[in-house]
C-alpha atoms as one frame of an Amber mdcrd trajectory, in Angstrom:
protein
   9.467  24.861 -95.538   5.767  25.641 -95.491   3.185  23.498 -97.218   0.557
  26.219 -96.911   1.277  29.576 -98.483   1.395  32.098 -95.688   0.282  34.764
 -98.133  -3.128  33.126 -98.209  -3.481  33.219 -94.436  -4.171  36.185 -92.203
  -1.678  37.116 -89.492  -4.270  36.147 -86.898  -4.760  32.688 -88.433  -1.019
  32.049 -88.436  -0.660  33.234 -84.836  -3.446  30.898 -83.742  -1.837  28.015
 -85.605   1.507  28.660 -83.907  -0.123  28.973 -80.474  -2.101  25.751 -80.881
   1.000  23.861 -81.992   3.016  25.238 -79.083   0.364  24.337 -76.480   0.695
  20.605 -77.059   4.464  20.717 -77.353   4.782  22.560 -74.035   2.593  19.899
 -72.410   4.524  17.016 -73.969   8.072  18.366 -73.593   7.849  21.131 -70.994
   8.965  24.709 -71.544  12.677  23.935 -71.646  12.296  20.877 -73.844  10.292
  22.723 -76.487  12.212  24.657 -79.138  11.029  27.220 -81.650  12.137  24.811
 -84.371   9.770  22.161 -82.970   6.932  24.680 -82.756   7.492  25.880 -86.307
   7.518  22.312 -87.616   4.340  21.403 -85.707   2.605  24.579 -86.937   3.774
  23.876 -90.490   5.564  27.224 -90.821   9.226  28.159 -90.996  11.010  29.762
 -88.050  11.204  33.119 -89.829   7.399  33.214 -89.918   7.247  32.216 -86.252
   9.629  35.021 -85.261   7.617  37.496 -87.326   4.629  36.753 -85.096   6.377
  36.168 -81.790   9.692  37.530 -80.583  10.752  34.219 -79.017   9.533  31.095
 -77.224   8.685  33.155 -74.131   6.474  35.376 -76.292   4.538  32.342 -77.504
   4.013  31.055 -73.978   2.882  34.501 -72.799   0.383  34.603 -75.658  -0.978
  31.235 -74.524  -1.354  32.371 -70.915  -2.916  35.638 -72.095  -5.478  33.492
 -73.836  -6.508  32.232 -70.389  -7.402  35.737 -69.277  -9.592  36.212 -72.358
 -12.010  33.637 -70.968 -14.516  35.898 -69.329 -15.380  35.371 -65.684 -19.007
  36.171 -66.535 -20.150  32.551 -66.069 -18.536  32.350 -62.629 -19.982  35.760
 -61.738 -23.499  34.746 -62.829 -23.268  31.664 -60.579 -22.043  33.815 -57.682
 -24.776  36.417 -58.221 -27.601  33.846 -58.305 -29.993  33.484 -55.379 -29.460
  29.743 -54.975 -28.406  28.390 -51.537 -24.740  28.937 -50.649 -23.786  25.248
 -50.777 -25.312  24.784 -54.247 -23.705  28.018 -55.427 -20.282  26.818 -54.264
 -20.846  23.465 -55.981 -21.725  25.110 -59.306 -18.808  27.528 -58.893 -16.451
  24.579 -58.363 -17.781  22.683 -61.385 -17.382  25.728 -63.632 -13.858  26.262
 -62.302 -13.117  22.618 -63.103 -14.339  23.062 -66.696 -12.016  26.029 -67.111
  -9.054  24.146 -65.670  -9.653  21.166 -67.963  -9.655  23.521 -70.953  -6.252
  24.907 -69.979  -4.707  22.154 -67.858  -1.557  21.779 -69.966  -0.725  25.465
 -69.723  -1.363  25.458 -65.976   0.921  22.508 -65.369   3.760  24.083 -67.381
   3.159  27.424 -65.612   3.407  25.758 -62.194   6.637  24.000 -63.163   8.171
  27.213 -64.515   6.876  29.561 -61.819   9.959  29.451 -59.581  12.500  30.174
 -62.307  10.446  32.414 -64.595   7.772  34.243 -62.654   7.164  36.642 -65.563
   5.825  33.736 -67.617   3.017  33.004 -65.167   1.768  36.501 -64.333  -1.306
  36.074 -66.556  -2.178  32.749 -64.909  -1.713  34.264 -61.442  -3.900  37.281
 -62.215  -6.632  35.017 -63.635  -6.834  32.959 -60.457  -6.599  36.072 -58.280
  -9.681  37.477 -60.030 -11.551  34.177 -59.415 -10.696  34.333 -55.695 -11.878
  37.955 -55.562 -15.226  37.052 -57.179 -15.913  34.509 -54.441 -14.622  36.801
 -51.689 -17.016  39.595 -52.751 -19.977  37.203 -52.516 -19.027  36.004 -49.025
 -18.509  39.579 -47.814 -21.927  40.522 -49.196 -23.549  37.564 -47.397 -21.866
  38.739 -44.199 -23.140  42.291 -44.738 -26.630  40.816 -45.191 -26.091  39.054
 -41.819 -26.252  35.607 -43.439 -22.671  34.715 -42.471 -20.606  35.355 -39.369
 -17.536  37.587 -39.703 -14.541  35.736 -41.121 -11.381  36.232 -43.153 -13.253
  35.817 -46.423 -10.207  36.376 -48.624  -8.364  33.464 -46.982 -11.504  31.298
 -47.103 -11.941  32.027 -50.820  -8.249  31.495 -51.542  -8.195  28.146 -49.746
 -11.344  26.951 -51.537 -10.168  27.948 -55.020  -6.576  26.744 -54.533  -7.642
  23.417 -53.037  -9.957  22.756 -55.987  -7.279  23.783 -58.498  -4.761  21.468
 -56.841  -7.151  18.538 -56.737  -8.355  19.107 -60.292  -4.807  19.222 -61.635
  -3.912  16.026 -59.781  -7.085  14.353 -61.078  -6.542  15.355 -64.696  -2.769
  14.856 -64.696  -2.859  11.426 -63.025  -6.213  10.447 -64.539  -7.665   9.818
 -61.088  -5.140   7.110 -60.207  -3.966   8.885 -57.053  -7.348  10.117 -55.837
 -10.084   7.988 -57.441 -13.019  10.351 -56.926 -15.612  11.738 -59.310 -15.258
  15.488 -59.773 -18.927  16.067 -59.045 -18.658  14.254 -55.693 -15.447  16.156
 -54.918 -17.123  19.531 -55.557 -20.224  18.590 -53.571 -18.158  17.493 -50.583
 -15.851  20.533 -50.733 -18.887  22.842 -50.873 -20.506  21.151 -47.877 -17.289
  21.317 -45.834 -16.828  25.017 -46.607 -20.424  25.930 -45.754 -20.256  23.975
 -42.497 -17.056  25.819 -41.597 -18.576  29.218 -42.387 -21.812  28.596 -40.509
 -20.319  27.082 -37.341
């Protein structure tokens, strides 16, 4: 039963409506606990319409994670390419990464939970974070080539920095700071300082 005539809506509008409805349901009930019937009801469409747009529940979740990759890395790249001091650059990089995680935290949490059983569902999330690590790695390698940093395993350094921030951000947003009561800005400043000290010593 649909209260809005689907004939008056474009396919794209309906797909967006289904995706937005599914996002919250996945967060509230997890991947397994969410059914296509629940998604259809929340999106105010019937299941036939849902299946016309998406093959199944997995297809909806993949569309959501694909949406993550649509967010351009241009903002992160512009921060990385700036001429500001390394510590400030890492701080701004961390804050921008935090903003992106907050925008998609529900999807990330579900993806992490599902990653062991259904790796195909999280490929888009994995590739997004891999590209973020590579952006930072390229900058550190360039600084080394300019003789501003000593030789190091810059991929591992970048991976550890990005993954530690992701982990902390997810804990902060998921537990509302109850476990680690720290302001995000202070967290990013401290993490940036620690990383720079490690790279320069």
